[in-house]
N, C-alpha and C positions, 0 to 999 in steps of 0.2 A: 172390649170394644169401650174407646173412651172421647168424648168430648174436651176440645178447649174452650173455657168462659172469658169473654173480654169485660175488663173492668170498665171498658170506655164505652159499651154500649148505650149504658144508660143515658148517655147524651145526643143519641141519634135523634132525628125526628119523628116525630109518632107519626104511622105505626110501628117505627121500626126500633124503637126506644125499650132496652131489656134489661132487666135486675136479676139477680140472683132467685128469686122468687117465680121469675118464669119459667126456671128450669126443673119444678119442681114434676110436671106433668110427664117425664119422659128420664127424668134419675133416675128412676131405676131400673132404664136398658140401657146405663152406661155402666160398666166395672170401676171407670177412672173419670173423676173429672178435673181438669188443666186450669188451674185457676192464673190467666193470663194479664196483667202481669207482676210478678214484682221485681225491683232493683234489689243492686245493692251500694253501698256508699263506693263513690270515687277513691283512686288511690290517695293517700296524702300527699299535698302540692300540687294535687290538679287544679285547673280552672274548673270551679264547679259547673256544671251546666245548668240548664234552669231548673231542672226534676230533681234535682239535689237541694235546691234553694227554696223557702217559702214561699207558698203555702203547700209546695207536694211534699219536701223533704227540708231536714235541718243536718245536713252531713257538714261533719269537719273533719280535721284532718286527725283527731282522736277516734273518730269511727269508721276510718276506712274500711271494706269491705264487709261492713254490718250490713245486712237484711235490713229493706226498708219498704214501705209501700207507697204508691203512687196518689190513689185516692183517697179521702179522710173515710170513706166508708168501706174502705177494704176488707176491714177485720171484720165489719157487720155482716158481708158478702160473704164472706169464708166462712163464719159460723151457720150462714143460712144454709150453704151448700153442704154441710158436714150435717148436718140435721137432717137434710133430704135422704142420706143412707148412702151414698156412693162412696167410693174411697178418693179423697179432694187430695190432689197433688199442688204443691206450690210451682208454677213455670217462674223461673229468673231468668230475665234479659228480654229476648226477642229483636227485631230487625231494627227499632231506633234505638237499644242498647249498644253503645260503643264497642268494638272488640276489641280496641286496646285495653279497656278496665279487665276483662275477660282476662286478658293475656298476662296483665300484671298480677290480678289475682292468683294464678296460677303459678307464677315464676317462683316461688320462693316456698319452703314450708312454713316460713311463719305467716307470709300471706293468706297460704291456702287454711293455715289454721284458723286464721281470725274468721275466714268464711264460713266454715265447716262448723265451728263455735257458733255463731251467728244463727245458723241456717238450722242447727239441731235445736237449739233455743226457742225459734222461732216455729217449728215443726210441732214440739212438745206443747207450746202454750196454746195452739190453735188446734189441737186436737187432729193433725193432717196425717195421711198415709206415706207420705213422701216429698220427693223433689224431684223437678225437671228442669235441667241445664239446657236454655236455650241459647247457645254462644254461636251467632251468627256474624263467623264463623271463622276458626281456628286459620291462621295464616294469611286472613283476609288483607287486602289492601287498604291503602289509606283512602279516607272519603270526608265529604261532607254531606251530612243527612239532615234535607228539611223537612220539617213537620208539621203539618198543614191543620192549622186551628179554625182557620175560615178562609175564604179565597182573597181575603187582604191580611191575613195575618199567618205567617208560618214562622216556628221556633225553628233554630238551626243549630246544631250540633256538628264538631269537628272529633273527627276519629282517626286517630294517626294509625289504626290498625293494629294486625298482629304481630309476631315475629314466628319464622321457621328457622330450623326444626324444632326449637325449645315450645311451640304450643305443643305439637304433636305428642312430644314428650311428658311436657308438665301437665296436659289434660289427662295422660292416662294415671300418672302419680295423683293426681287430684282425684282422679275418679276411686283410685284405689283406699286412699285415706278418708273420702268421703263415705267408702261403703263399711270401712272397718269403726268410724266413728256412729255411724246412724244403726247399724246392727245388718243381721243377714234377714230381717222382715220387712225393711223397710224398700219401699219403691224406690228406687232411681233410674230416670230414662233422661234420656238426652236426645232433643231435638235434632237431626243428624241432618247431612247434605245429601240430595239427590245427584249430583254430577260427579263423576269419578275425581275429576281435579281435585275437586274440597272434600269427598269423603277421603282419599288417600291422606288428609292431613289430619284424621281425626285417630288414629291408631287403633279404627276399630278391633282387629283381632285381640288385640294385647287388652283394651278394654272390655270387651264385652263378658270376661269373667266378672267383674264389678257392677253391670246396669241391667238392671230388671227388663226392658226396653230400650230400642233404637227406634226413636217415633221418625220415622223417614218424612222428610219434606218433600213429598214425590209428587209437589204441583208448581205452578210457575215457572215451567221450564223453557216458558219466552212468557213475557208480560210486552204490554205496550207503553205503558208510561215512563217509558227511559227513552232517552235520546236514539238508539240504536234497536229500538223495538218495534220496528215497522213491518216484521215477517209474521203473518198469519198462520199461527201453528196450534194443535191443542194444549190445552192447560195441564192436563193430567192423564194421557193415554194411555191404557191398559200395553198397548203393543205400538212399539216405535212407527210414526207414520211413514206408509211408503209415498205419498204426494211431495214432488220435486220441489224444493226449499225449505222443508220443514226442518223443526229441530228433531235431531235424528237421536231423539232420548224418550225415555217412558217408562212407568212402573216398571215392566218385565225387565228392563235393561238395569235399574237402579237394583230390583231386589237380587239379578243375578249378581249384580257385582259385590252386595254385599255376602253373599252366599260364596262368592268366588275368594273374597278376603279371609272369611272363616266364621263368619256372624253366623251363631246357632241359629235355623228357622222361628225358633220358639220365643227368640228376642226380638225380632223383626215387626213393627206395627207399621201397616202399610195405611198413609196420608190418604185422606178423602178432603178434595177441597167443594165447598158448596157453595162456587160461585165461579162468574166465567169472566174472561177479558175481552173487552170489546175493541175494534179498531174501528176508525173514521174512514171508509171507503165508499163516497160517491159515485164512485166510476163503476163500480165492482158490477158481473151481470150474471156470476153464479155463485151465488151465495152458499152452495154445496161445498164449494171447492178451496183445501186449502193451500199456502205456499203463497198467497199472492201477499202484494205488499201494501199497507195502509198509508194516508197520509195525515199530516198534520194540520188539525182542522182550529187549531190556535184558540180554541173558547177554555180550553180547561186553566186551572188556575197556577198563578206564580211561577216558580220553576217549572211544571209540567206542560205549561202554556205549548213549547215546541218539540212536544210529544205525540204518540199516534194512537194515544186513545180516546174512544168516542165520550161524547159527553157521560159523568158518573149518574147513578140512579141517585134520589133520594134518598134512598136510606143510609146506603155505605158512602155517597158523597166523596169516591175516590175515583180520579180520572180513569177511563179506562177498563173499568172494574164493575160487573152488575151480579147481587146478591141472589141467591137460588128462590129467597121470598119477593124478590120484586119481580122475577119471571112469570108468575101466574098473574100477578097484575097488568102484565104487557100482553100475555095471550086475550084478555078479555078485551082489548084496547083496540078498535078498530086499524088494518094495516100493519097489524105484527103477523109474523108467522113463529111457530116454536114449534121445530123438528130437531134435526141432527147438531143445526145451529142457530142463532137467530138472527135475522137481519132486520134490525129495526131501523122503518122507514118514516122519516116525519118531512114537512117542509124543508127543512135545512139538512139534514144527513141523513147517509146511511151507514149504519152501524154493523158489524161483524161481530158475533160474540162465538168463543169457542165456550160452548155449555158444558153441562154435567155429560151428556153423551155427544163424545167427540168423534167416534169411529165404531164400527160396527165389533163387538166383543168389547166395549168400555167398561171397565171396573164397577162403573157408577150405574149399569144399567141392570147389574146382576146383585139385587136385593136379596136373592137368597144365599146368603154369608156362607153356607156350608162347600161353596164351590174352592176349591183349592188353588192355590198360587203356587206352583213349584213343588206341590205336595206339601205345602204347611199351611197350619191352621191359618185361616184368614182375620187378622184381629186389625180392627182400622181406630185410627184417630182422624176426627172430623172438623173442619173447618170451615167457616164460612166468613165471606169478602176479609180474608186478611185474619182470622181469627175473631172474627164478629159472634155474636151470640145467636145460636140457633132461632130461626123466627118458629119457635112454636108456644102459641097463646091459648090452647095449644092446637096445633093442628094433628092431622092423624098421619101415623106412618105409611109412606108412601107406597101405593100397589106397584104392582109391574107395569099397570099398563098407566098410571099415574107418571110413573118416575121414567119410563121410555122414551117419552116427548117424540112420540112419535116417528116409527125408524122410515117411513116413506115419503 
């Protein structure tokens, strides 16, 4: 089992501020801790994004494809996690890192060699167990990516996207060369896609021999903070929902797809989201029903103003998202209910949350991890609020009663 640690959680408002020291009470329960995120310097000749320049990075044309940290205390945080005992893996990339840069990095033997040499040095220097490649995602389309700093401040990066079929072929070559350089004992994982259209572009069968795990991102099957995100559907259902209008995807759908592609079951890591998506739904009468349509509530920030997410929690501060650690506080607040889904009633709005227990049989209600999924060992990578540090300060591991979120 593994967990992603987010280096930016140190900036959250209290009591949601988390640093590497806060992981100590549960570090022994994780086989792996994935430190997110480090980046690498853009290709020579690129327009430097904000994070490649001071005070974050100091990239130049001569440092293209070299590993760089983003926060000034990253290496100290990594050292703290390593000292706690789990195998610490550096995770490179993430949603806000341009797919274009990955595409260009894997495009030639020379560019791959620059990255791999830098990665090996970084791993050795920091006493890490290996590397996690979070390319989102091969063959992606061009996009403009707004990164929220405050409600009034956004940093925007332009991403020209990937290139198919070259990305697929070059990713396999890259992983082969990375394995050869790091050796057979190094951990190499890939944060991989949950939808068939995108996993088909990852060369799963050919690349599986070079990776330790595919960390499947089998969550966010639907989100509310995008212009087309009106449909209310579970975040990470174990089985495909039966309700009309819901997204016809699930953890089962994705895992079956990977197995059909020839991925060995022992190389599949199932992702567990420790957050839920919310929708603004002031006219909704049946909070137990999926498949409905949210409305634009107009009070989210910047480019998210015209999306369907409800107001964010104080910890995550992301439109249409509520962290697991925020939910218990809501339970204790008058006029809130926590069951299969959460309807948040205030004077101004009604919100529907697809929480950890979306439908009967949801994976996240089964805290007994010995239950098999397709007769495969159930291994998990869990994430909170799109890779936020878990809320252990320390809290106890939930019991079945605490985690079931009341099925009645």
